[in-house]
N, C-alpha and C positions, 0 to 999 in steps of 0.2 A: 316715641317714635320708631314702627319696624322698619327696620334695613332689607332692602331688596335683596334675596342669594344671588348668587355668581351667577345661579344658571338662568334667574329669570334678565339678571343686565345682560348677559350672552347672547339672549332672545332678542332683547332691545337692541342692539346691536345689531343685528341681521336683520330685524327688520327697518332699520335706517337706510336699505339698500333697496330702492324702486324702478319699475323699469325705464323710468325719464334719467332716474339717476344710479347709474351700476358701478361708476367708481367714486370715491367720497376721499376729500382728504379725511386725517383723525379731526380736527378740530369740528367739523361739518358732522363725522357720524357722532362725536362729542352731545352738540347741539341736539341731535334729531333723537338722541336714544335720552338724554336727558344725565349725561354722567358728567363726572368732571375730567376735564381734559387727562390727565394723571393716569384716572381708572379704564379710560377707554382705551389710552395708549397701550397701559400693559394688558390688559384683556385681548387688545387686535395681536398684539406681540406674539402673544400664547397661542392664540387660532391661526395664525401667518406659521409659526414655526410647525403647525400641527394639518400644515395646507387645508385648513378650512378656508381662512382667507387669503388674498392674495396681493402683494405688494406689487405695482408697477414700477418702471422708468423714473416714473414722476413724482411719488413718492406718493401715490394715489391709492386705497384700499381698497377692493373688489373681491364680490365671492369667489372661493377656490373651487378648482376642478375636483378636488378631493369630496366638497360637501357634495355636487352634482350626483360623482359617481355613488354615493352613499345612497343618495334621495331620489336617483333613478333604480336601483338596486330594489327600495323597497315598495316604490309609490304604487299606491291602489290600483293606478291607471294604467301600469303598464302594459297587462292583460288586454286593457281594452283597444292602447293605440297599437298594439301589433296587430289584436282582432280588427281591425278600421283601415291601415295604412294601407294594405291590397285596394281594399273596396277607394279610397277618398284618392288615392293616383288615379285609380280608374275614372273618377266621377271626374275629378279633376282634366283628365285628357280630356272629356264631354263640353266640360263648360270652360275649360279656361280660364278662368279669374283663382277668386279665394277659396278653398273648402276647407272645414274648422272642425276640428273636436271640441267639446263642451262638457263639463258636468258642473252640477250645484253644489257650492260653495258656501254655507249658510244663505248670507241675502242677496250673493253675488254669483254670478256665472263665471266659472274659470276656464281661460281657453287650455288646452293643454297637448294640441294640435294646429298646425296649419302649414298647407301647400298655397304656395303664391305662385306670380310668374310675372317676366318682364311686362311693363303695359296691363296690367291688371287693376280694375278700379280703385277708390278707396278705400283703405279698409283702416281703423282705427286702432281693431284687436292686433293681439302677440299673442304668442305665444306664451305662458305663462301671467299675460296678460287678465285683467279683472274690467267687468260691467256690470251696473245695474241687474236685475232679472230684468223689470220691465221695460230695458229700454232695446235690445237687440234681439231675432230670431229666437237664438239660443237660449238666450234667456228663458225666453218668454214660454218656449217648449219648453223645459225645465218645469217652470212655475206653474205652469198647466197641470204637469202631474206631480207635480210635489202634496204633501201631505194637507190639507185643508189647514191645520193649525199655521203653517209656513205662510200659507198664502195670505192668511187673511193678516199676519203681520207684515206685510209686505203692501196689504192694502193701507193698513192705517199707517201705515210711515211718508213724509214727505215723497212724491217720486219726481224727481227731477227731470226738466223738460230739455233734451237735446235739441230739437226743433219744434215746430210747433206738431208736427204728426204724432211726436212722442204721446204714447199714451198718460198721462198723469193725472186721469179722473178718473176714481177706482170704481164707478161704475160699467164706463166702458171698460176700463181694463177688465174688469170680470165677467164682460159679455165676448170680448176678444178670447180669454181664456178658454171660456164656453166652447168658441168655434173650433179654436187651436185641439181640444180634443175630440170634436165634432170631427173635424176636413183629415185631423191625421200632422198639421203642419201650421207653420205658421208663417204669414206672408208677409214681410213688413220695410213696404216701399214709402222709403224717406226716411225713417225715425231718426237716423244717426246722420246721415249725412244724407241731401236733396238728391245727390247724382247716384245714390246706389241703391239698390234691393239686398234685404238680409233675408234669405228663408233656409228654414229649419226645419226639423222630421227630427220625432224621438227614434233612439235605441235603447233597445227592451231585453235586459241580463236572461238568465238561463230560467228562470221562472215569473218572465212576462212582465217585468216591472222595469219603467223606464229608469235605465243609470247616466244617460247620457244624451248629449243633442247631437246632430248632423247637421252642416249647413252650410249653405254657399254666399258668396257678396259679388252680384255681379250689379251690371248695370240698371238703373232704373227707368226701363223703357218697356213697349207693350212687349217683348219678349219674351221677360224673364219668368214669367206663368211656365212659359215651355221647359223648363231645366226641372220642374216638381215631379214629374216621372222618371229621371236618372239617378234624383235624389233619393226618392223613393227605394228602388231599388235597390241602391247602394245601402242603405239602411237596413233593409231586409238581410242581404250579404250579409253586413257586419253582426246584426243582429244573429245569424245563423251561425256565424263563424264561433260567436262569443258560445253559445249554445253546445256547440260540437266543442269547445274546447273545454267544459268543464265537466264533462264524461272523463 
């Protein structure tokens, strides 16, 4: 039986950490990574020595700042975030609730930036967090503009229901995606939490292709649709900034 390489084991160690589990004991990491405790302990010690992992005072292990530093330098979303943040801040000041930036990652939506405020509505997303594409406004915008084969893969897979309003029927989802492409936005009232509405619009890169989604999470009330013009204006600003930065 072929043994995993050292690199593969290291990758599995890092993948043991999740948004809800940012700090873990060595035994927990070993179990999640499928490694012998002695093997995990040895690799973790080396990674701590290089600053890629950090040991807390209670002996729990967490991802080190050094890894964040390297990832931030090389991240393909760095230019996107730099272009988007000024417009996100303006939009956030208008909306007063959550403003988010997300990209397509395999069959999920990955959130790369978020602005919030005290008293904002419930929001299950977080920076570096993921959601299924069919479940959120950002994911639906990205899925609507994804290649046809990616759309068919998602439509053919089981679609988890977060609420009764979540789109879990392939034909309903197909029609919704067509509406997103026609209208230029996804309006998702109560899709994840019945008290909130997610609204997302596409962000286009220098060549006109959709590279990200900009969204807001606001109360699920009759005023929610009033946020669409500000959201679209911000998206135009971000897309323009990305075009200018590419020259």
